[in-house]
C-alpha positions as CSV (number, residue, x, y, z in Angstrom):
1,M,-20.8,5.2,25.6
2,K,-19.6,4.6,22.7
3,S,-19.8,7.0,19.6
4,F,-22.8,7.5,18.0
5,N,-23.5,8.8,14.3
6,I,-25.9,8.7,11.4
7,K,-25.4,9.7,7.9
8,L,-28.4,9.3,5.6
9,Y,-28.1,9.7,2.1
10,M,-30.2,9.2,-0.9
11,L,-29.1,7.5,-4.1
12,S,-30.4,9.2,-7.4
13,A,-29.5,9.0,-11.2
14,T,-27.3,11.9,-10.5
15,G,-25.5,10.0,-7.5
16,L,-25.3,10.0,-3.8
17,F,-25.9,12.8,-1.7
18,L,-26.0,13.6,1.9
19,L,-29.4,14.6,3.6
20,F,-28.6,14.5,7.3
21,S,-25.9,14.1,9.9
22,S,-26.7,13.6,13.2
23,S,-24.4,12.8,16.1
24,C,-24.3,12.1,19.7
25,K,-22.4,9.7,22.5
26,R,-24.5,6.3,22.0
27,D,-23.5,3.1,20.3
28,F,-24.4,3.0,16.3
29,L,-28.8,2.5,16.2
30,E,-28.9,2.6,20.0
31,K,-32.3,4.2,20.6
32,P,-31.2,7.9,21.8
33,N,-33.0,9.6,24.1
34,G,-36.5,11.4,22.6
35,S,-36.1,9.0,19.8
36,D,-38.0,6.5,17.9
37,V,-35.3,5.7,15.4
38,T,-34.8,2.0,16.1
39,I,-33.9,-1.3,14.1
40,D,-37.2,-2.1,14.3
41,T,-38.3,1.3,12.7
42,I,-35.9,1.2,9.8
43,F,-36.3,-2.2,8.8
44,S,-40.5,-1.6,8.7
45,S,-40.7,-0.2,4.9
46,K,-39.3,-0.4,1.4
47,I,-38.1,3.2,1.9
48,K,-36.7,3.2,5.2
49,A,-34.4,0.5,4.5
50,E,-33.3,2.0,1.0
51,T,-32.4,4.7,3.0
52,F,-29.9,2.9,5.3
53,L,-29.0,1.0,2.4
54,W,-27.8,4.0,0.8
55,N,-25.9,5.0,4.3
56,V,-24.0,1.7,3.1
57,Y,-23.2,3.0,0.0
58,G,-21.9,6.5,1.8
59,T,-20.5,5.6,4.7
60,Y,-16.9,4.9,2.8
61,M,-16.9,4.2,-1.1
62,P,-13.2,5.4,-2.0
63,N,-12.7,9.1,-3.0
64,G,-9.3,9.7,-4.2
65,F,-10.3,13.6,-4.2
66,S,-9.7,15.4,-0.6
67,N,-12.5,17.4,-0.1
68,D,-11.9,18.2,4.0
69,W,-9.1,18.0,6.2
70,N,-10.0,14.7,7.2
71,I,-8.2,11.3,5.9
72,R,-10.6,9.4,4.7
73,D,-10.7,10.8,0.8
74,G,-7.2,11.1,-0.7
75,M,-4.5,11.9,1.8
76,Q,-5.0,14.6,4.0
77,A,-5.0,17.8,1.9
78,G,-3.8,16.4,-1.1
79,M,-3.9,13.2,-3.1
80,L,-2.1,10.0,-3.2
81,M,0.1,10.6,-6.3
82,A,1.6,13.5,-4.0
83,A,3.2,10.4,-2.4
84,S,4.6,8.6,-5.2
85,D,6.6,8.8,-8.1
86,E,3.6,10.2,-10.0
87,G,4.2,13.7,-8.2
88,D,4.4,16.2,-5.1
89,I,3.2,18.8,-3.5
90,Y,5.4,22.2,-2.8
91,D,4.1,23.1,0.5
92,S,5.5,21.4,3.3
93,W,2.0,21.0,5.8
94,P,0.0,18.8,3.5
95,G,-0.4,14.9,4.2
96,P,1.6,13.4,1.3
97,N,4.9,14.6,2.7
98,S,4.8,12.4,5.7
99,H,5.1,9.3,3.5
100,N,7.7,11.1,1.3
101,E,9.8,11.7,4.5
102,G,9.0,8.8,6.6
103,N,7.4,9.7,8.8
104,W,4.7,7.9,9.3
105,G,3.2,4.3,11.5
106,P,1.3,3.1,13.6
107,Q,0.3,6.3,15.4
108,G,-1.0,7.5,12.1
109,N,-0.5,7.7,8.1
110,N,-2.5,10.9,7.0
111,E,-4.1,8.1,4.3
112,D,-6.4,6.3,5.7
113,E,-8.9,6.0,8.7
114,F,-8.7,2.3,9.9
115,G,-11.7,2.3,11.9
116,S,-14.2,3.6,9.1
117,H,-14.0,0.5,7.0
118,Y,-15.4,-1.0,9.8
119,K,-18.1,1.7,10.4
120,G,-18.9,0.9,7.1
121,I,-18.4,-3.1,7.0
122,R,-20.9,-2.8,10.4
123,N,-24.0,-1.1,8.3
124,A,-23.6,-3.5,6.0
125,S,-23.8,-6.5,8.1
126,I,-26.5,-4.8,9.6
127,F,-28.4,-4.4,6.8
128,L,-27.9,-8.2,5.7
129,E,-29.0,-9.2,9.1
130,N,-32.4,-7.2,9.1
131,V,-33.2,-6.6,4.9
132,D,-35.4,-9.8,5.8
133,R,-37.9,-8.3,7.7
134,V,-39.3,-5.4,5.2
135,P,-42.7,-6.4,4.6
136,D,-43.2,-4.5,1.4
137,I,-39.9,-5.4,-0.4
138,S,-40.2,-8.5,-3.2
139,A,-37.6,-11.0,-2.4
140,T,-36.2,-10.9,-5.7
141,E,-35.4,-7.3,-4.9
142,K,-34.1,-8.1,-1.4
143,D,-31.8,-10.5,-3.0
144,Q,-30.7,-7.3,-5.4
145,M,-30.5,-5.5,-2.4
146,K,-28.2,-7.9,-0.3
147,A,-25.8,-8.6,-3.3
148,E,-25.1,-4.6,-2.9
149,A,-24.6,-4.6,0.9
150,I,-22.1,-7.9,-0.3
151,F,-20.7,-5.9,-2.5
152,L,-19.7,-2.8,-0.3
153,R,-18.8,-4.9,2.5
154,A,-16.3,-6.9,0.4
155,L,-14.9,-3.6,-1.1
156,Q,-14.2,-2.4,2.2
157,Y,-12.0,-5.3,3.0
158,A,-9.8,-5.1,-0.3
159,E,-9.6,-1.3,0.6
160,L,-8.1,-3.0,4.1
161,V,-6.3,-5.7,2.8
162,K,-4.0,-3.7,0.1
163,R,-3.1,-1.8,2.9
164,Y,-2.9,-3.8,5.8
165,G,-2.5,-7.3,4.8
166,G,-4.8,-9.3,7.0
167,V,-7.0,-7.9,8.9
168,P,-9.7,-9.4,11.6
169,L,-12.6,-10.7,9.3
170,V,-16.2,-9.7,10.8
171,D,-19.4,-10.9,8.7
172,K,-21.8,-10.0,11.1
173,K,-22.8,-7.2,13.6
174,L,-20.9,-7.8,17.0
175,E,-22.6,-7.1,20.2
176,A,-21.3,-6.2,23.5
177,T,-22.6,-9.2,25.1
178,G,-20.5,-11.3,22.4
179,S,-16.5,-11.6,21.4
180,I,-15.5,-8.4,19.9
181,K,-11.9,-10.0,19.9
182,I,-11.1,-10.9,16.9
183,P,-7.5,-11.5,15.9
184,R,-5.9,-10.9,12.2
185,S,-7.2,-13.3,10.1
186,T,-4.1,-14.7,7.5
187,Y,-4.1,-12.8,3.9
188,E,-5.1,-15.7,2.2
189,E,-8.0,-16.0,4.5
190,C,-8.8,-12.0,3.5
191,V,-8.8,-12.9,0.0
192,N,-11.1,-15.8,-0.4
193,F,-13.5,-14.1,1.6
194,I,-13.2,-11.4,-0.8
195,V,-13.5,-13.5,-3.3
196,K,-16.4,-15.6,-2.3
197,S,-18.3,-12.4,-1.4
198,C,-18.0,-11.5,-5.3
199,D,-19.1,-14.9,-6.5
200,E,-22.1,-14.2,-4.6
201,V,-22.6,-11.0,-6.1
202,I,-22.0,-12.4,-9.2
203,A,-24.5,-15.3,-9.1
204,S,-26.9,-13.2,-7.5
205,S,-30.1,-11.4,-9.0
206,I,-28.1,-7.8,-9.6
207,P,-28.4,-6.2,-12.6
208,D,-25.7,-6.5,-15.6
209,S,-26.6,-2.6,-15.9
210,Y,-28.7,0.5,-15.2
211,P,-29.8,3.4,-17.4
212,T,-26.9,5.7,-18.0
213,G,-27.2,8.2,-14.8
214,W,-26.8,5.0,-12.4
215,R,-23.1,4.4,-12.8
216,G,-22.9,5.6,-9.2
217,R,-24.8,2.1,-8.2
218,I,-23.4,-1.7,-8.0
219,N,-23.8,-4.1,-10.5
220,R,-23.0,-7.2,-11.4
221,G,-19.5,-6.0,-13.8
222,A,-18.5,-3.8,-10.4
223,A,-18.4,-7.4,-8.4
224,L,-16.2,-9.1,-11.7
225,A,-13.7,-5.9,-11.1
226,L,-13.1,-6.2,-7.6
227,K,-12.7,-9.8,-7.9
228,S,-10.2,-9.2,-11.3
229,R,-8.3,-6.3,-9.0
230,V,-8.3,-8.4,-5.9
231,L,-6.7,-11.6,-7.2
232,L,-4.0,-9.8,-9.7
233,Y,-2.9,-8.0,-6.3
234,A,-3.1,-11.4,-4.7
235,A,-0.8,-13.3,-7.4
236,S,1.8,-10.0,-7.4
237,P,5.0,-10.7,-5.9
238,L,4.6,-8.9,-2.9
239,S,2.1,-11.7,-1.8
240,N,2.8,-14.5,-4.1
241,G,6.0,-15.6,-3.6
242,A,8.8,-15.2,0.2
243,P,8.0,-12.5,2.2
244,Y,10.0,-9.0,1.7
245,L,10.6,-9.6,6.0
246,P,9.8,-13.0,7.8
247,D,6.0,-12.9,8.9
248,P,5.6,-16.3,10.3
249,N,1.3,-15.4,10.6
250,N,1.1,-15.0,6.9
251,L,-0.6,-12.1,7.4
252,T,1.1,-9.7,4.4
253,G,0.8,-12.8,1.8
254,Y,0.5,-16.5,1.5
255,G,4.8,-17.1,1.7
256,S,5.2,-19.1,-1.3
257,Y,5.0,-18.6,-4.9
258,D,1.6,-20.7,-7.0
259,E,2.1,-19.7,-10.8
260,R,-1.7,-20.4,-10.8
261,R,-2.4,-17.4,-8.8
262,W,-1.6,-16.0,-11.8
263,V,-3.7,-18.1,-13.9
264,E,-7.0,-17.3,-11.7
265,A,-6.1,-13.5,-12.3
266,A,-6.1,-13.4,-15.6
267,K,-9.4,-15.4,-16.0
268,A,-11.0,-13.2,-13.4
269,S,-9.8,-10.2,-15.7
270,K,-11.1,-11.6,-19.0
271,A,-14.6,-12.2,-17.3
272,V,-14.4,-8.7,-16.6
273,L,-13.8,-7.9,-20.6
274,D,-16.5,-10.3,-21.3
275,W,-19.2,-9.2,-19.0
276,A,-18.5,-5.6,-20.6
277,A,-18.4,-6.9,-24.3
278,A,-22.1,-8.3,-23.7
279,N,-23.4,-4.6,-21.4
280,G,-22.3,-1.5,-23.8
281,V,-18.9,-1.0,-21.7
282,S,-16.2,0.1,-23.5
283,L,-13.5,2.2,-24.7
284,V,-14.3,6.0,-25.1
285,K,-13.3,6.1,-28.5
286,S,-15.9,8.5,-30.7
287,N,-14.0,11.7,-31.3
288,P,-10.9,10.9,-33.9
289,D,-9.1,13.1,-31.5
290,A,-6.9,10.3,-28.7
291,G,-6.3,13.0,-26.3
292,V,-10.0,13.9,-26.4
293,N,-11.0,10.0,-26.3
294,Y,-8.6,10.0,-22.8
295,E,-10.0,13.0,-21.1
296,S,-13.8,12.1,-22.0
297,A,-13.1,8.7,-20.5
298,I,-12.1,10.1,-17.3
299,S,-14.1,13.4,-16.3
300,Q,-17.2,12.9,-18.7
301,Q,-19.9,11.9,-16.3
302,D,-21.4,8.3,-17.1
303,N,-19.5,7.6,-20.1
304,P,-19.4,3.9,-21.6
305,E,-15.9,3.1,-19.7
306,I,-17.1,3.5,-16.4
307,I,-18.3,0.5,-14.8
308,L,-18.8,2.0,-11.1
309,A,-17.9,5.9,-10.0
310,N,-18.3,7.5,-6.4
311,K,-20.6,10.4,-7.5
312,S,-21.2,11.9,-4.2
313,H,-19.5,15.3,-5.0
314,G,-21.5,18.2,-4.6
315,P,-19.8,21.7,-6.6
316,W,-17.2,23.1,-4.9
317,G,-17.0,25.8,-2.9
318,D,-15.2,28.3,-0.5
319,W,-14.4,26.1,2.1
320,S,-16.8,22.8,1.5
321,P,-15.8,20.7,0.0
322,M,-12.4,21.6,-0.5
323,F,-10.7,19.6,-3.4
324,Q,-10.7,22.8,-5.2
325,Q,-8.4,24.3,-2.7
326,F,-6.1,21.1,-2.5
327,V,-5.7,20.1,-6.2
328,M,-6.0,23.2,-8.0
329,P,-2.6,25.0,-9.3
330,R,-1.7,28.3,-7.5
331,G,-3.8,31.4,-9.2
332,I,-6.3,28.9,-10.7
333,Y,-9.5,28.9,-9.3
334,G,-8.6,29.8,-6.0
335,G,-5.6,26.4,-6.0
336,W,-3.3,26.6,-2.8
337,Y,-0.4,24.8,-4.5
338,G,-1.9,21.9,-6.6
339,N,0.3,18.8,-7.3
340,G,3.4,18.7,-9.5
341,V,4.2,15.8,-11.8
342,T,8.0,14.6,-11.4
343,L,10.2,14.4,-13.9
344,Q,10.4,10.4,-12.9
345,M,6.7,10.6,-14.2
346,A,7.2,12.6,-17.2
347,Q,9.6,9.8,-18.1
348,M,6.9,7.1,-18.1
349,Y,5.1,8.7,-21.3
350,Q,6.5,8.3,-24.9
351,T,6.7,10.8,-27.3
352,A,4.0,10.5,-30.1
353,T,5.5,8.4,-32.2
354,G,6.2,5.6,-29.3
355,E,9.7,6.9,-28.5
356,D,11.4,7.5,-25.2
357,Q,11.8,11.4,-25.0
358,N,15.6,12.4,-24.2
359,W,15.4,15.2,-21.3
360,P,18.7,16.9,-21.2
361,A,20.1,18.0,-18.0
362,E,19.4,21.9,-19.3
363,G,18.6,23.8,-22.5
364,S,16.9,27.0,-23.6
365,Y,13.0,27.2,-23.3
366,Q,12.3,26.8,-27.2
367,E,14.3,23.3,-26.9
368,L,12.2,22.8,-23.3
369,M,8.6,23.7,-25.5
370,Q,9.6,21.3,-28.3
371,K,10.0,18.4,-26.6
372,M,6.8,18.9,-24.7
373,Q,4.6,19.3,-27.5
374,Q,6.1,15.8,-28.4
375,M,4.6,14.2,-26.0
376,E,2.0,11.5,-26.6
377,P,-1.6,12.7,-26.3
378,R,-2.3,11.2,-22.3
379,F,0.8,13.5,-21.2
380,Q,-1.1,16.3,-22.8
381,Q,-3.9,15.5,-21.1
382,S,-2.8,15.2,-18.1
383,V,0.5,17.8,-17.3
384,A,-0.1,21.4,-17.8
385,Y,3.6,22.4,-18.5
386,S,4.5,26.3,-18.7
387,G,3.5,27.2,-22.0
388,S,0.9,25.0,-22.2
389,K,-3.1,25.8,-22.3
390,W,-5.3,25.0,-19.1
391,N,-8.6,25.0,-20.6
392,D,-11.0,28.0,-22.7
393,E,-11.3,30.5,-19.9
394,I,-7.7,29.9,-18.2
395,G,-5.7,30.0,-21.3
396,T,-2.0,29.4,-21.1
397,I,-0.1,29.2,-18.1
398,S,3.4,29.6,-17.2
399,F,6.0,29.2,-14.5
400,Y,9.2,30.6,-13.7
401,K,11.5,32.0,-11.4
402,K,12.3,35.6,-12.3
403,N,15.2,38.1,-12.4
404,D,14.8,39.7,-9.3
405,G,14.6,36.0,-7.4
406,A,10.8,36.1,-6.9
407,W,8.2,33.0,-8.8
408,S,5.5,34.0,-11.5
409,L,1.8,33.8,-11.6
410,Y,1.2,29.7,-10.9
411,A,4.6,29.0,-9.3
412,P,6.6,27.6,-7.3
413,L,6.0,23.8,-7.7
414,N,8.0,20.6,-7.8
415,G,8.2,18.5,-10.7
416,V,8.1,19.2,-14.6
417,G,4.1,21.0,-14.8
418,Y,0.9,20.4,-12.9
419,M,-1.3,17.8,-12.7
420,K,-4.4,18.8,-14.8
421,K,-5.8,15.5,-15.4
422,F,-9.5,15.2,-13.7
423,L,-8.9,19.5,-13.5
424,T,-9.9,21.3,-16.8
425,R,-13.4,21.0,-17.1
426,G,-14.0,22.8,-13.6
427,N,-14.4,25.9,-12.4
428,W,-16.0,27.6,-8.8
429,G,-18.9,26.1,-8.4
430,D,-19.5,23.2,-10.8
431,E,-20.4,19.9,-9.9
432,Y,-19.1,17.5,-12.2
433,N,-16.3,15.5,-10.5
434,Q,-16.6,11.8,-10.1
435,W,-13.9,9.4,-8.2
436,I,-13.8,6.6,-10.6
437,I,-13.8,3.7,-8.9
438,F,-13.4,1.0,-12.0
439,R,-12.7,1.7,-15.3
440,L,-12.5,-0.7,-17.9
441,A,-9.5,0.8,-19.1
442,E,-7.9,-1.3,-16.4
443,F,-9.0,-4.5,-16.7
444,Y,-7.3,-4.9,-20.4
445,L,-4.2,-3.4,-18.6
446,N,-4.9,-6.7,-15.3
447,Y,-5.3,-9.0,-18.5
448,A,-2.6,-8.4,-20.2
449,E,-0.4,-8.9,-17.1
450,A,-1.5,-11.5,-15.8
451,L,-1.8,-13.5,-18.9
452,N,2.0,-12.6,-19.3
453,E,2.8,-13.9,-16.0
454,H,1.8,-17.4,-16.5
455,S,2.0,-17.4,-20.1
456,A,5.1,-15.5,-21.6
457,M,4.5,-13.4,-24.5
458,D,1.0,-14.6,-25.1
459,P,-0.3,-13.1,-28.3
460,A,-3.2,-12.3,-26.2
461,S,-1.2,-9.6,-23.9
462,Y,-0.2,-7.8,-26.9
463,D,-3.7,-7.6,-28.0
464,A,-5.0,-6.2,-24.8
465,L,-2.0,-3.9,-23.7
466,N,-2.7,-2.3,-27.7
467,M,-6.2,-2.0,-27.1
468,I,-5.2,0.7,-24.6
469,R,-2.4,2.4,-26.9
470,E,-4.6,2.5,-29.5
471,R,-7.2,4.2,-28.2
472,A,-4.7,6.6,-26.6
473,G,-3.6,7.2,-30.4
474,M,-0.2,5.4,-30.0
475,P,1.5,2.9,-31.8
476,R,1.2,-0.5,-31.4
477,I,3.7,-3.0,-30.2
478,T,4.8,-6.9,-31.4
479,S,6.8,-9.8,-30.1
480,A,8.8,-8.8,-33.4
481,D,10.1,-5.7,-32.0
482,P,13.1,-5.8,-30.1
483,N,11.8,-3.8,-27.8
484,Y,9.0,-5.9,-26.9
485,N,10.4,-9.3,-27.7
486,S,10.5,-11.2,-24.1
487,Q,8.9,-12.0,-21.0
488,E,10.8,-9.3,-19.2
489,K,10.4,-6.7,-22.0
490,L,7.0,-7.1,-21.9
491,R,6.3,-7.2,-18.5
492,K,8.1,-3.5,-18.5
493,A,5.7,-1.9,-21.4
494,I,2.8,-3.5,-19.4
495,R,3.7,-1.8,-16.2
496,R,4.6,1.5,-17.7
497,E,1.4,1.7,-19.6
498,R,-0.2,1.1,-16.6
499,A,1.8,3.8,-14.8
500,V,0.2,6.3,-18.1
501,E,-2.8,5.3,-18.5
502,L,-3.8,5.2,-15.2
503,A,-2.1,8.1,-13.7
504,F,-3.0,9.6,-10.7
505,E,-6.1,7.2,-10.0
506,E,-4.1,5.6,-7.0
507,H,-2.9,2.4,-8.7
508,R,0.9,3.8,-8.8
509,F,0.9,4.2,-5.2
510,F,-0.2,0.4,-4.8
511,D,1.3,-1.0,-8.0
512,V,4.7,-0.3,-7.1
513,R,4.2,-1.5,-3.6
514,R,2.5,-5.0,-5.2
515,W,5.5,-5.1,-7.9
516,K,7.8,-5.0,-4.9
517,I,9.6,-2.0,-6.8
518,A,8.9,0.9,-4.4
519,G,12.7,0.7,-2.5
520,D,14.1,1.3,-6.1
521,E,16.1,4.3,-6.3
522,G,13.9,6.9,-7.7
523,V,10.2,5.3,-6.9
524,M,9.7,5.7,-3.5
525,K,13.4,6.2,-2.6
526,G,15.9,8.5,-3.1
527,K,15.9,11.7,-4.9
528,M,13.2,13.3,-7.0
529,W,13.4,15.3,-9.9
530,G,11.5,18.0,-11.7
531,L,12.4,20.8,-14.6
532,N,12.3,24.0,-13.2
533,L,12.4,27.7,-15.7
534,Y,14.9,30.5,-15.0
535,E,14.9,34.1,-16.6
536,Q,17.7,35.2,-17.9
537,P,18.9,39.3,-18.0
538,N,18.2,39.4,-22.0
539,G,14.5,38.6,-21.1
540,S,15.2,34.8,-22.3
541,M,14.6,31.8,-20.0
542,I,16.5,28.4,-19.8
543,Y,15.1,25.2,-17.6
544,K,17.3,23.0,-15.6
545,M,17.0,19.3,-14.2
546,E,17.1,19.9,-10.6
547,S,16.6,17.9,-7.5
548,F,13.9,19.0,-5.1
549,E,13.9,16.0,-2.7
550,S,15.4,12.8,-1.5
551,R,12.5,10.7,-0.3
552,V,12.6,7.9,2.5
553,W,11.6,3.8,2.2
554,Q,12.1,1.0,4.2
555,D,10.9,-2.5,3.3
556,K,8.7,-2.5,6.2
557,M,6.2,0.0,4.8
558,Y,5.6,-2.5,1.7
559,V,2.2,-3.1,4.1
560,Y,0.4,-0.6,6.5
561,P,1.2,-1.1,10.2
562,M,-2.0,-1.4,12.0
563,P,-3.1,1.3,14.6
564,Q,-1.4,1.8,17.7
565,T,-4.9,2.0,19.1
566,E,-5.8,-1.4,18.1
567,I,-2.4,-3.1,19.5
568,D,-3.0,-2.0,22.8
569,K,-6.4,-4.0,22.8
570,G,-3.7,-6.8,23.5
571,Y,-4.9,-9.2,20.9
572,V,-4.1,-7.9,17.6
573,T,-0.6,-8.8,16.0
574,Q,1.5,-5.8,14.1
575,T,2.4,-6.4,10.6
576,P,6.0,-7.3,10.0
577,G,9.1,-4.9,10.7
578,W,6.4,-2.4,12.6
């Protein structure tokens, strides 16, 4: 008999909470011995059906914060940023290192649990097939709840497709008596299924908004946002053009280029922006300090920029959840190692005046501090460098190698400093964390990118990009500036702005894949760099630019392999190159 596991959740104004969990060796929702829990009882009343819908929410909402030793959230004992050119974990054992070293594949990837997506898909299908049986739910409310389940199923497929390409499409609960040998659909078929699902949700009676504290519940904007993201990926070079490796089954993309895909991506992104303007969703800009606005857009619960967030996180604890231990720097609130921010990532940021920073190979500590303090507000809010303030409680932190060869407090790390984005409001026992699934800033960037690709240097593309830069306290860019006066230069600016604005939010890892630049030197391949501080005999300090590792990349890594357990079943085709 197959594994049986039920987790019941409650959705409230403060988030989604686990009520209880039980397991035994049975098929999901098969009646266990001595229990009256069946589909008939679950869908016999509104309260029970709602509880099951919250279970669908809880099955696999995206979450970039690793809370345990599993690989469903972030990466095993780490975050996805540490498996890209954004960052690194100094310790050798956490999951991101397997990607950096090239030691992953069909046997495991330390980032995604393939089968968990299909648990979520199955739960959504069970709900959709049975909610009409509930006697005390109105037709309008059933339509809304169905829309939520349709969205959650589409979200699962979107998460699968951006990793694995075309996957088996299942839109109903599979029965043991029927055919369960479902092959992979093409990339195009999967994209079409997700878009169709989003359109169904958009056309339903689902609300445009909820009271402020309910930004963990699906609204119409979430469906528009998912459609925008999926179509942007579909229009991008990885899938919209010649395949990176021979792909006769079109599992990794369309197989040829079509500019109309960029047109559809731009329309979908503009639809998000129009919906936001009509429904009170806006960039956080209330504070005169641009850095404070950026920090609030990330860390303030239920801020006006959030379209959808995973709000299921409880308070940090000694052992569960373990997010704090995995991401806090050494010596701060029980952190084990933290996430170093690479020099490659630091070079994405500009100075506060909008210029590229010059990073000499070595120099004095004073010179380094001067350069760090010249960096733009988003850098100051995202990176904790030696000599900078963590928060009011911890104060200034510094990390360097002492004269005697020992490391100071907060050291060692790989990079120019620690990731502090998401973290500086919290301490032991706080309950503030939310994982952002969609926030408005992404869709200005989506729109700018898609528009520039099919209508080069369109003024609206500059305008969308400048909405993000101005909120960040950065100067506007114009087509009159020789740095931005061509489609290619604007493309580069958009990609750079995306890297900075959405840093560490699980975009960069996939963006460099969809742009087909992951194999470029210094992106996902080759030497990664940091700036290390060394105490001198006279008590002064100098910094040196030093490489901390050389990373491995092969083009087959653009798309994940199917798990070997699926291939062994004999009817699923492996991803090209694997």
